[in-house]
C-alpha positions as CSV (number, residue, x, y, z in Angstrom):
1,X,56.9,43.9,23.0
2,X,53.3,42.9,24.1
3,X,52.0,39.4,24.5
4,X,48.5,37.8,24.7
5,X,46.1,38.6,27.4
6,X,45.1,36.0,29.9
7,X,41.5,36.1,28.8
8,X,42.4,35.2,25.2
9,X,44.6,32.4,26.5
10,X,41.7,31.0,28.5
11,X,39.7,30.7,25.3
12,X,42.6,29.6,23.1
13,X,43.6,26.6,25.1
14,X,40.3,24.6,25.0
15,X,39.9,25.7,21.3
16,X,43.3,24.2,20.5
17,X,42.3,21.0,22.4
18,X,39.1,20.9,20.3
19,X,41.0,21.1,17.1
20,X,43.4,18.4,18.1
21,X,40.6,16.0,19.1
22,X,38.7,16.9,15.9
23,X,41.8,16.3,13.7
24,X,42.5,12.9,15.4
25,X,38.9,11.9,15.0
26,X,38.7,12.8,11.4
27,X,42.0,11.1,10.5
28,X,41.6,8.0,12.5
29,X,39.7,6.0,9.8
30,X,42.5,6.8,7.3
31,X,45.1,5.0,9.4
32,X,43.7,1.7,8.1
33,X,44.5,2.7,4.5
34,X,46.9,1.1,2.0
35,X,50.6,1.6,1.3
36,X,51.6,3.8,-1.6
37,X,54.6,4.2,-3.8
38,X,57.7,4.6,-1.6
39,X,55.9,3.1,1.4
40,X,56.7,-0.2,-0.2
41,X,60.4,0.3,-0.8
42,X,61.3,2.5,2.2
43,X,58.9,1.5,5.0
44,X,57.5,-2.0,4.5
45,X,61.0,-3.4,3.9
46,X,61.8,-2.6,7.5
47,X,60.9,-5.8,9.2
48,X,62.1,-8.4,11.7
49,X,63.8,-5.7,13.9
50,X,62.3,-7.2,17.0
51,X,63.9,-10.5,16.1
52,X,67.1,-8.9,14.9
53,X,67.6,-5.6,16.8
54,X,71.2,-5.5,15.7
55,X,69.9,-4.4,12.2
56,X,68.7,-1.1,13.7
57,X,71.7,0.9,12.4
58,X,71.4,-0.7,9.0
59,X,68.0,0.8,8.7
60,X,69.0,4.1,10.1
61,X,72.0,4.6,7.9
62,X,71.0,2.4,4.9
63,X,68.3,4.5,3.2
64,X,69.2,6.2,-0.1
65,X,66.3,8.6,-0.3
66,X,68.5,11.7,-0.2
67,X,72.1,12.7,-0.2
68,X,72.3,12.5,3.6
69,X,70.3,9.3,3.9
70,X,67.7,11.0,6.2
71,X,68.8,9.1,9.3
72,X,66.6,10.9,11.8
73,X,63.5,9.9,9.9
74,X,64.7,6.3,9.4
75,X,65.5,6.2,13.1
76,X,61.9,7.0,13.9
77,X,60.7,4.2,11.6
78,X,63.3,1.7,13.1
79,X,62.3,2.5,16.7
80,X,58.6,2.3,15.8
81,X,59.2,-1.2,14.3
82,X,61.3,-2.2,17.2
83,X,58.9,-1.1,19.9
84,X,55.5,-1.1,18.3
85,X,55.6,-3.7,15.6
86,X,55.5,-4.0,11.8
87,X,52.0,-2.7,11.2
88,X,51.4,-0.1,8.5
89,X,48.4,1.1,10.6
90,X,50.8,1.9,13.5
91,X,53.0,3.9,11.1
92,X,50.1,5.9,10.0
93,X,49.0,6.6,13.6
94,X,52.5,7.7,14.5
95,X,52.3,10.1,11.5
96,X,48.9,11.4,12.9
97,X,50.4,11.9,16.3
98,X,53.3,13.8,14.7
99,X,50.8,16.0,12.8
100,X,49.0,16.8,16.1
101,X,52.3,17.7,17.8
102,X,53.2,20.0,14.8
103,X,49.8,21.6,15.2
104,X,50.6,22.6,18.8
105,X,54.0,23.9,17.7
106,X,52.4,26.0,14.9
107,X,49.9,27.4,17.4
108,X,52.7,28.5,19.7
109,X,54.7,30.1,16.9
110,X,51.7,32.0,15.5
111,X,50.8,33.1,19.0
112,X,54.3,34.5,19.7
113,X,54.4,36.2,16.3
114,X,51.0,37.8,16.5
115,X,51.5,38.9,20.1
116,X,54.7,40.7,19.0
117,X,52.7,42.9,16.7
118,X,50.0,43.4,19.4
119,X,47.3,41.6,17.5
120,X,43.9,41.7,19.2
121,X,43.1,38.3,20.7
122,X,46.4,37.0,19.4
123,X,46.1,33.5,21.1
124,X,42.7,32.9,19.6
125,X,43.6,34.1,16.2
126,X,46.8,31.9,16.3
127,X,44.8,28.9,17.4
128,X,42.3,29.3,14.6
129,X,45.1,29.6,12.0
130,X,46.8,26.5,13.4
131,X,43.4,24.8,13.2
132,X,43.2,25.7,9.5
133,X,46.7,24.3,9.0
134,X,45.8,21.1,10.8
135,X,42.5,20.5,9.0
136,X,43.3,21.7,5.5
137,X,42.5,18.8,3.1
138,X,45.9,19.3,1.3
139,X,47.5,17.7,4.4
140,X,45.8,14.4,4.0
141,X,48.3,13.1,1.4
142,X,51.1,14.0,3.7
143,X,49.8,12.5,7.0
144,X,48.4,9.3,5.5
145,X,51.3,8.6,3.1
146,X,53.6,7.0,5.6
147,X,56.9,7.7,3.9
148,X,56.2,11.4,4.1
149,X,57.1,11.3,7.7
150,X,60.3,12.7,6.2
151,X,58.4,15.9,5.4
152,X,56.5,15.9,8.7
153,X,59.5,15.2,11.0
154,X,61.7,17.7,9.2
155,X,58.9,20.2,9.8
156,X,58.7,19.2,13.5
157,X,62.4,20.1,13.9
158,X,62.1,23.3,11.8
159,X,59.2,24.4,14.1
160,X,61.4,23.6,17.1
161,X,64.1,25.7,15.6
162,X,61.7,28.6,15.1
163,X,60.5,28.3,18.7
164,X,64.0,28.3,20.1
165,X,64.9,31.2,17.9
166,X,61.9,33.2,19.1
167,X,62.8,32.6,22.7
168,X,66.4,33.6,22.0
169,X,65.3,36.6,20.0
170,X,63.1,37.8,22.8
171,X,66.0,37.9,25.1
172,X,68.2,39.6,22.5
173,X,65.6,42.3,22.1
174,X,65.7,42.9,25.9
175,X,69.4,43.2,25.9
176,X,70.1,39.7,27.3
177,X,72.1,37.7,24.8
178,X,71.3,34.3,26.3
179,X,73.7,32.5,23.9
180,X,72.8,29.1,25.4
181,X,69.4,29.3,23.6
182,X,71.3,29.2,20.3
183,X,72.3,25.6,21.1
184,X,68.7,24.2,20.6
185,X,68.4,26.4,17.5
186,X,71.4,24.7,15.9
187,X,70.6,21.2,17.1
188,X,67.0,21.4,15.9
189,X,68.1,22.8,12.5
190,X,70.6,20.0,12.1
191,X,68.0,17.3,13.1
192,X,65.6,18.8,10.5
193,X,68.2,18.6,7.7
194,X,69.0,15.0,8.6
195,X,65.2,14.2,8.6
196,X,64.9,15.6,5.1
197,X,67.4,17.8,3.3
198,X,65.0,20.5,2.1
199,X,64.9,21.7,5.8
200,X,67.9,23.8,4.9
201,X,65.3,26.5,4.0
202,X,64.9,27.1,7.7
203,X,68.0,29.3,7.6
204,X,66.7,31.9,5.1
205,X,63.2,31.8,6.8
206,X,64.8,32.7,10.1
207,X,66.7,35.6,8.5
208,X,63.6,36.9,6.7
209,X,61.6,36.5,9.9
210,X,64.1,38.8,11.6
211,X,64.4,41.3,8.7
212,X,60.7,41.6,7.9
213,X,58.7,40.7,11.0
214,X,60.9,41.8,13.9
215,X,62.8,44.3,11.7
216,X,65.8,44.1,13.9
217,X,64.2,46.1,16.7
218,X,64.6,45.9,20.4
219,X,61.8,46.0,23.1
220,X,61.6,49.8,22.8
221,X,61.1,49.6,19.1
222,X,64.6,50.9,18.3
223,X,66.6,49.4,15.5
224,X,69.7,47.5,16.6
225,X,72.2,48.7,13.9
226,X,74.9,46.0,14.2
227,X,72.3,43.3,14.3
228,X,70.5,44.7,11.3
229,X,73.8,44.9,9.3
230,X,74.5,41.2,10.2
231,X,71.1,40.0,9.2
232,X,70.9,42.0,5.9
233,X,74.5,41.1,5.2
234,X,73.7,37.4,5.6
235,X,70.6,37.6,3.4
236,X,72.6,39.5,0.7
237,X,75.5,37.1,0.9
238,X,73.2,34.1,0.7
239,X,71.5,35.4,-2.4
240,X,74.8,36.2,-4.1
241,X,76.1,32.7,-3.4
242,X,73.0,31.0,-4.7
243,X,73.0,33.1,-7.9
244,X,76.7,32.4,-8.5
245,X,76.3,28.7,-8.0
246,X,73.3,28.6,-10.4
247,X,75.2,30.6,-13.0
248,X,78.5,28.6,-12.7
249,X,76.8,25.2,-12.5
250,X,73.9,25.7,-14.9
251,X,75.1,23.2,-17.4
252,X,75.6,20.5,-14.7
253,X,72.2,21.3,-13.2
254,X,70.6,21.0,-16.7
255,X,72.5,17.7,-17.3
256,X,70.9,16.1,-14.3
257,X,67.5,16.2,-16.1
258,X,68.5,13.8,-18.8
259,X,66.4,11.0,-17.3
260,X,63.3,13.3,-16.9
261,X,60.7,14.0,-19.6
262,X,61.3,17.7,-19.1
263,X,64.3,20.1,-19.1
264,X,65.5,22.4,-16.3
265,X,64.0,25.3,-18.1
266,X,60.7,23.5,-18.6
267,X,60.6,22.6,-14.9
268,X,61.2,26.2,-13.8
269,X,58.4,27.4,-16.1
270,X,56.1,24.7,-14.9
271,X,56.6,25.5,-11.3
272,X,55.2,29.0,-12.0
273,X,51.9,27.3,-12.5
274,X,52.4,24.6,-9.9
275,X,52.9,27.1,-7.1
276,X,49.6,28.8,-7.9
277,X,47.9,25.5,-7.9
278,X,49.3,24.7,-4.5
279,X,48.0,28.0,-3.2
280,X,44.5,27.4,-4.6
281,X,44.4,23.8,-3.3
282,X,45.4,25.0,0.1
283,X,42.9,27.8,0.5
284,X,40.0,26.6,-1.7
285,X,40.6,22.9,-2.4
286,X,39.3,20.9,-5.3
287,X,38.9,17.5,-3.6
288,X,38.7,15.5,-6.7
289,X,42.2,16.4,-7.7
290,X,43.8,16.0,-4.3
291,X,46.0,13.0,-3.8
292,X,49.4,11.5,-4.4
293,X,49.3,11.2,-8.2
294,X,50.0,14.3,-10.2
295,X,52.1,12.9,-12.9
296,X,49.6,14.2,-15.4
297,X,50.4,17.8,-14.6
298,X,51.1,19.5,-18.0
299,X,54.6,20.6,-18.7
300,X,55.2,24.2,-19.7
301,X,57.4,24.1,-22.8
302,X,57.5,27.8,-23.1
303,X,55.8,30.9,-21.7
304,X,52.9,30.4,-24.2
305,X,52.7,26.6,-24.2
306,X,50.4,26.4,-22.4
307,X,49.5,30.1,-22.3
308,X,48.6,29.8,-18.6
309,X,52.3,29.8,-17.9
310,X,52.4,33.4,-19.1
311,X,49.5,34.4,-16.9
312,X,51.2,32.6,-13.9
313,X,54.5,34.5,-14.6
314,X,52.7,37.8,-14.8
315,X,50.8,37.1,-11.6
316,X,54.0,36.3,-9.7
317,X,55.5,39.4,-11.1
318,X,52.6,41.4,-9.7
319,X,53.0,39.7,-6.4
320,X,56.7,40.5,-6.4
321,X,56.1,44.1,-7.2
322,X,53.4,44.5,-4.5
323,X,55.7,42.8,-2.0
324,X,58.6,45.2,-2.9
325,X,56.3,48.1,-2.6
326,X,55.0,46.9,0.7
327,X,58.5,47.0,2.1
328,X,58.1,50.7,2.5
329,X,55.7,50.2,5.5
330,X,56.2,48.2,8.6
331,X,52.9,46.4,8.2
332,X,53.7,45.7,4.6
333,X,56.9,43.9,5.6
334,X,54.8,41.6,7.7
335,X,52.8,40.7,4.7
336,X,55.9,40.3,2.6
337,X,57.2,37.7,5.1
338,X,54.1,35.5,4.5
339,X,54.8,35.5,0.7
340,X,58.6,35.0,1.2
341,X,57.9,32.1,3.7
342,X,55.8,30.3,1.1
343,X,58.2,30.8,-1.8
344,X,61.4,30.2,0.2
345,X,59.9,27.1,1.6
346,X,59.6,25.8,-1.9
347,X,63.1,26.9,-2.9
348,X,64.6,23.4,-2.8
349,X,61.8,21.2,-4.2
350,X,60.3,23.6,-6.7
351,X,63.4,25.0,-8.3
352,X,66.4,23.5,-10.1
353,X,66.6,20.0,-8.7
354,X,65.5,17.2,-11.1
355,X,62.5,16.2,-9.0
356,X,59.0,15.3,-10.1
357,X,56.9,18.4,-10.9
358,X,54.1,18.2,-8.3
359,X,53.6,16.7,-4.8
360,X,51.2,18.0,-2.2
361,X,53.4,17.1,0.8
362,X,55.9,19.8,-0.4
363,X,53.5,22.4,1.1
364,X,53.6,21.0,4.7
365,X,56.0,23.7,5.9
366,X,55.7,26.4,3.2
367,X,51.9,26.6,3.7
368,X,52.5,28.3,7.1
369,X,53.5,31.5,5.3
370,X,50.1,31.6,3.5
371,X,48.2,31.0,6.7
372,X,50.2,33.8,8.4
373,X,49.4,36.0,5.4
374,X,45.7,35.2,5.8
375,X,45.9,36.0,9.5
376,X,47.4,39.4,8.7
377,X,44.5,40.1,6.3
378,X,42.0,39.3,9.0
379,X,44.0,41.3,11.5
380,X,43.6,44.4,9.3
381,X,39.9,44.0,9.6
382,X,40.1,43.5,13.3
383,X,42.1,46.7,13.7
384,X,39.2,48.7,12.3
385,X,37.7,48.6,15.8
386,X,36.9,46.4,18.8
387,X,33.4,45.5,17.4
388,X,35.1,43.8,14.4
389,X,37.2,41.4,16.5
390,X,34.5,38.8,17.4
391,X,32.9,38.7,13.9
392,X,36.2,38.2,12.1
393,X,37.2,35.4,14.5
394,X,33.8,33.8,14.0
395,X,34.2,34.0,10.2
396,X,37.6,32.3,10.5
397,X,36.1,29.6,12.7
398,X,33.5,28.9,10.2
399,X,36.1,28.6,7.5
400,X,38.1,26.1,9.6
401,X,34.9,24.1,10.1
402,X,34.4,24.1,6.4
403,X,37.9,22.8,5.8
404,X,37.2,20.0,8.3
405,X,34.1,19.1,6.3
406,X,36.2,18.8,3.2
407,X,38.9,16.7,4.9
408,X,36.4,14.2,6.4
409,X,35.3,12.5,3.1
410,X,38.8,12.7,1.7
411,X,40.1,10.7,4.7
412,X,37.4,8.2,4.2
413,X,38.6,7.7,0.7
414,X,42.2,7.2,1.9
415,X,41.0,4.5,4.3
416,X,40.1,2.1,1.4
417,X,42.4,0.9,-1.4
418,X,39.6,0.6,-3.9
419,X,38.1,4.0,-3.1
420,X,41.5,5.6,-3.3
421,X,42.4,4.0,-6.6
422,X,39.0,5.1,-8.1
423,X,39.5,8.6,-6.6
424,X,42.9,9.0,-8.2
425,X,41.9,7.7,-11.6
426,X,38.7,9.9,-11.6
427,X,40.6,13.0,-10.6
428,X,43.6,12.2,-12.9
429,X,42.4,10.2,-15.8
430,X,45.6,10.9,-17.7
431,X,47.9,9.8,-14.9
432,X,50.0,6.7,-15.7
433,X,50.3,5.8,-12.0
434,X,46.6,6.2,-11.3
435,X,45.7,4.0,-14.3
436,X,48.3,1.4,-13.2
437,X,46.8,1.2,-9.7
438,X,43.3,0.8,-11.2
439,X,44.6,-2.0,-13.5
440,X,46.0,-3.9,-10.5
441,X,42.7,-3.4,-8.6
442,X,40.8,-4.8,-11.6
443,X,43.2,-7.8,-11.8
444,X,42.7,-8.5,-8.1
445,X,39.0,-8.7,-8.8
446,X,39.7,-11.2,-11.7
447,X,38.6,-8.7,-14.4
448,X,41.6,-9.1,-16.7
449,X,40.1,-7.4,-19.7
450,X,39.3,-4.3,-17.8
451,X,42.7,-4.4,-16.1
452,X,44.4,-4.4,-19.5
453,X,42.3,-1.5,-20.6
454,X,43.7,0.6,-17.7
455,X,47.1,-0.8,-18.5
456,X,46.8,0.5,-22.0
457,X,45.7,3.9,-20.8
458,X,48.7,4.0,-18.4
459,X,51.0,3.2,-21.4
460,X,49.5,6.0,-23.4
461,X,49.8,8.5,-20.5
462,X,53.4,7.6,-19.8
463,X,56.1,9.7,-21.4
464,X,58.9,7.1,-21.1
465,X,57.4,3.7,-20.9
466,X,58.3,1.2,-23.6
467,X,56.2,-1.5,-25.3
468,X,58.0,-4.2,-23.4
469,X,57.1,-2.5,-20.1
470,X,53.5,-2.7,-21.0
471,X,53.8,-6.3,-22.0
472,X,55.5,-7.2,-18.7
473,X,52.8,-5.4,-16.8
474,X,50.1,-7.2,-18.7
475,X,51.8,-10.5,-17.8
476,X,51.8,-9.5,-14.1
477,X,48.1,-8.5,-14.3
478,X,47.3,-11.9,-15.8
479,X,49.2,-13.6,-13.0
480,X,47.3,-11.5,-10.4
481,X,44.0,-12.3,-12.0
482,X,44.8,-16.0,-12.1
483,X,44.4,-16.2,-15.9
484,X,46.6,-18.4,-18.1
485,X,49.2,-16.5,-20.2
486,X,49.4,-17.0,-24.0
487,X,53.0,-18.1,-24.8
488,X,52.9,-15.7,-27.8
489,X,52.7,-12.8,-25.4
490,X,56.0,-13.8,-23.9
491,X,57.7,-14.2,-27.3
492,X,56.5,-10.8,-28.4
493,X,58.4,-9.0,-25.6
494,X,61.2,-6.9,-27.1
495,X,59.9,-7.1,-30.6
496,X,59.8,-3.3,-30.5
497,X,63.1,-1.5,-29.8
498,X,65.0,-4.7,-29.0
499,X,68.3,-2.8,-28.4
500,X,66.8,-1.4,-25.1
501,X,63.4,-3.0,-24.6
502,X,62.8,-2.3,-20.9
503,X,62.8,1.1,-19.1
504,X,60.9,0.3,-15.9
505,X,62.8,-1.7,-13.4
506,X,59.8,-1.6,-11.1
507,X,57.5,-3.3,-13.6
508,X,60.0,-6.1,-14.3
509,X,60.7,-6.6,-10.6
510,X,57.0,-6.8,-9.7
511,X,56.6,-9.7,-12.2
512,X,59.8,-11.4,-11.0
513,X,58.7,-11.3,-7.4
514,X,55.4,-12.9,-8.4
515,X,57.2,-15.6,-10.2
516,X,59.7,-16.0,-7.4
517,X,56.9,-16.5,-4.9
518,X,55.3,-19.0,-7.2
519,X,52.2,-16.8,-7.1
520,X,51.3,-17.6,-10.8
521,X,50.4,-21.2,-11.1
522,X,50.7,-22.4,-14.7
523,X,52.8,-19.5,-15.8
524,X,55.5,-20.7,-18.2
525,X,58.4,-19.4,-16.0
526,X,61.2,-21.2,-17.9
527,X,59.9,-20.0,-21.3
528,X,59.8,-16.5,-20.0
529,X,63.3,-16.7,-18.5
530,X,64.6,-18.2,-21.8
531,X,63.1,-15.4,-23.8
532,X,64.5,-12.7,-21.5
533,X,68.0,-14.4,-21.8
534,X,67.8,-14.0,-25.6
535,X,67.2,-10.3,-25.0
536,X,69.7,-9.5,-22.3
537,X,72.4,-12.2,-22.2
538,X,74.2,-10.6,-25.2
539,X,77.6,-9.1,-25.7
540,X,76.4,-5.5,-26.1
541,X,74.4,-5.6,-22.8
542,X,75.6,-2.1,-21.8
543,X,73.1,-0.7,-24.2
544,X,70.2,-3.0,-23.3
545,X,69.0,-1.9,-19.8
546,X,69.7,-0.3,-16.5
547,X,71.9,-2.3,-14.0
548,X,68.9,-3.3,-11.8
549,X,67.2,-5.1,-14.7
550,X,70.1,-7.6,-14.7
551,X,69.9,-8.1,-10.9
552,X,66.1,-8.7,-11.2
553,X,66.6,-11.3,-13.8
554,X,69.3,-12.9,-11.7
555,X,66.7,-13.2,-8.9
556,X,64.4,-14.9,-11.3
557,X,67.0,-17.4,-12.4
558,X,67.9,-18.1,-8.8
559,X,64.3,-19.0,-8.1
560,X,64.4,-21.4,-11.1
561,X,67.7,-22.9,-9.8
562,X,69.5,-21.9,-13.0
563,X,72.6,-20.6,-11.3
564,X,74.7,-20.4,-14.5
565,X,72.3,-17.8,-16.0
566,X,72.0,-16.1,-12.6
567,X,75.8,-15.7,-12.5
568,X,75.9,-14.3,-16.0
569,X,73.3,-11.7,-15.1
570,X,75.1,-10.8,-11.9
571,X,78.4,-10.3,-13.8
572,X,76.6,-7.9,-16.2
573,X,75.1,-6.1,-13.2
574,X,78.5,-5.7,-11.7
575,X,79.9,-4.5,-15.0
576,X,77.4,-1.7,-14.9
577,X,77.6,-1.1,-11.2
578,X,81.2,-1.9,-10.2
579,X,82.0,-2.7,-6.6
580,X,78.3,-3.0,-5.7
581,X,78.1,-5.0,-2.4
582,X,74.7,-6.5,-3.2
583,X,76.0,-7.7,-6.6
584,X,79.2,-9.1,-5.0
585,X,77.2,-11.1,-2.5
586,X,74.9,-12.4,-5.3
587,X,78.0,-13.4,-7.3
588,X,79.4,-15.2,-4.3
589,X,76.2,-17.1,-3.8
590,X,75.9,-18.2,-7.4
591,X,79.6,-19.1,-7.7
592,X,79.4,-21.2,-4.6
593,X,76.2,-22.9,-5.9
594,X,78.1,-23.8,-9.1
595,X,81.2,-24.9,-7.4
596,X,83.4,-22.1,-8.9
597,X,85.8,-22.0,-6.0
598,X,88.1,-19.5,-7.5
599,X,85.4,-17.0,-8.3
600,X,83.9,-17.5,-4.8
601,X,87.3,-16.9,-3.1
602,X,87.8,-13.7,-5.2
603,X,84.4,-12.4,-4.0
604,X,85.1,-13.4,-0.4
605,X,88.4,-11.5,-0.4
606,X,86.8,-8.4,-1.9
607,X,84.0,-8.5,0.7
608,X,86.3,-9.1,3.6
609,X,88.4,-6.1,2.5
610,X,85.2,-4.0,2.6
611,X,84.4,-5.5,6.0
612,X,87.8,-4.6,7.4
613,X,87.3,-1.0,6.1
614,X,83.9,-0.8,7.9
615,X,81.9,-0.7,4.6
616,X,79.5,-3.6,5.2
617,X,76.4,-3.2,7.3
618,X,75.2,-5.8,9.8
619,X,73.0,-7.6,7.4
620,X,75.8,-7.8,4.8
621,X,78.3,-9.1,7.4
622,X,75.8,-11.8,8.5
623,X,75.4,-12.9,4.8
624,X,79.1,-13.0,4.3
625,X,79.6,-15.1,7.4
626,X,77.4,-17.8,5.9
627,X,80.1,-18.4,3.3
628,X,83.2,-17.9,5.5
629,X,82.4,-19.6,8.8
630,X,83.6,-23.2,9.1
631,X,80.8,-25.7,9.7
C-alpha cells in the first residue's frame, strides 16, 4: 500500500488552504441572506436560551423533523444560540465553517483513497477534487439554507466515520486488528444518524468501499478470504433484507403517499430523471435553475409520460450494465464504487419514502462518489505517462476555478431577499412557492395588485391548494401591503368546497399571526373570526380541516379575547389530536379564563400525570406551574 510523496504534500497543503480561503471569501456575503422555509419553524423559534438556559434540552429533544428528532443537529443550534446569540447571520456563518471543515475531511479521505491505488500526485489530485466539491454551485443552497445543517452535520460525522474506518482498515491490512479504532467508527456513525437519519447509508458505503476499492486485500495485495466472505455476506444479506421489506410492506409504503400529489410508483419513476438532473447540475450547473424551490419538477406518470423518463431509465440501465461489466477488472471496480456511492447515497431520500421530489441538499454527501469517479477518469489520463500529470492537474484546476466563478454570483443572489425571490421565480415560473415568495415581496413594497397576480399564479401552480387558501393568502397580502380589505372577500371564503375549505395550515397561521400581532390596522378581525366560526364550529368538524387549523383559530380567538370560541376550537383540536400536550395547555388556559373550574382541574390532573411520567418538557412544566402554584 503506497501513500503520497512528500513533494505532492508540500504542494497540496497550501492549495487546500487557498481553496478554503476562497470558499470562505465567496460565501461570506451570503451569510447576510434571508431565512427560508423550515428556517422559520425549526431555527428562528429557538430563542431566549441565554435568558432561559434550562430550555436547552427542550430544543435538543423537541424537534419533530425526523423519526429520531435529530438531537445532534438541534444541539448544535441550541449551543450556538446559547453561546453566540440569536442571529440568523451567525447560523449561516456556522454552516460555512462546517462546510470548510467538511472540505478538509473530504480532502483527507480522497488523499488516502488515491494513495492506496498509487495515483500520481495523489495529494494534489485529492485537493483539487475536494476544491471542486467545496466550490460547486450546487452546494450554495445547502450551506446558506440554515436548517440544512442537518445534512451538513450528518455528512461531517459520516466523513469522520470514513476516516476512522480507513485508519482501522489500514491496520487490518497490515495484520494488526486495532479493534479500538472501531469505537470512533461506531460513535461517528451513530452521531451521523442522530444528526439526520439518512446517514444510515454510511453502512453500505463502507461495505462497498471495502468490496470495490480495497477489494478485501492486505498490504501484499493478497485477498483476505474470511474478511471477503464477511463483507460480501453483509452486502448480500443487506440487499435481501431491503428487498424483503419492500415486498412485504409495499402497500403500507404506498399508503404513506396519500397526502402527496404523486404515488409511490410515480415517485420512483420521477427519481430516474431527478438523479440525472442532480448529476448534470453538479458537473455542469445551470445557475438559473439552482435554488431551494423545485416544486415545479414534472411528475413521471409512466415511462412515456413524459418520454424523458424512458430515456432516463435506459440510461441508468446502460450505466448499470457498464458497472457490472467493469467488475471484471480491478480498475473497473474502482469506477463502480463512484457510481454506487452516488446511488447508495440517495437510497433513503430518493427512493420509497413520501418525501418531496427534489432538493439540492440531498447531494451533499452522495456527490462525493461523482467527484471520485471524475478523479478516476483523470487518473486514467495521468497514467498514460509522466508528461500527462501536470496538464491533467492544470485542467482540473481550471475547472475548479470555473466552478468558483459560477458560485460567486449565485452567493450574491442568496445574500438578498429580493434578488433570491426574483431568481427563484425566474428559474421556476411554475413553482407555487417561488410565486408565493414573490407575492409577499410585492406586498412588502405596497404593490398589492402585482402581489395578487403572483398569488394567482401560485394557486394555478399548486396541486393541492384550495380556493379558500388563496383567499386567505390574498387577505394576508393586503395586510402586509397596508391596504384595506373588502368585507365581501371575507364572506366569500369557503364558498367553494365548504365541507373542507382549507388545506394549508401555514397560510391560515400566517394570517392569524398578523392579526394576533395587530399588524393589520383596520382589518375587520371580528368579522373574519365570525365567518371562520360559521365554517368550522360545526358538528361535523372532523371533515372540515386538519387539527392544526383549529388550534390556529383558537389562537385568533384568544387574541380577540373571545375565550368561549377559543375553548370550542381547542376541544375540536383535541378531538382530532387526543392527548396533545399543547392542546391540553390551551384548554387549561381558556377554561381558567372562563372560570370553568371543573374543566381546568381535569386538565391540571391530566397534565400533572404526564409530568409525573416525565412526559412534559421544561417549557411545558413552567406553563403548567402558572396554573398550579399558589399565589
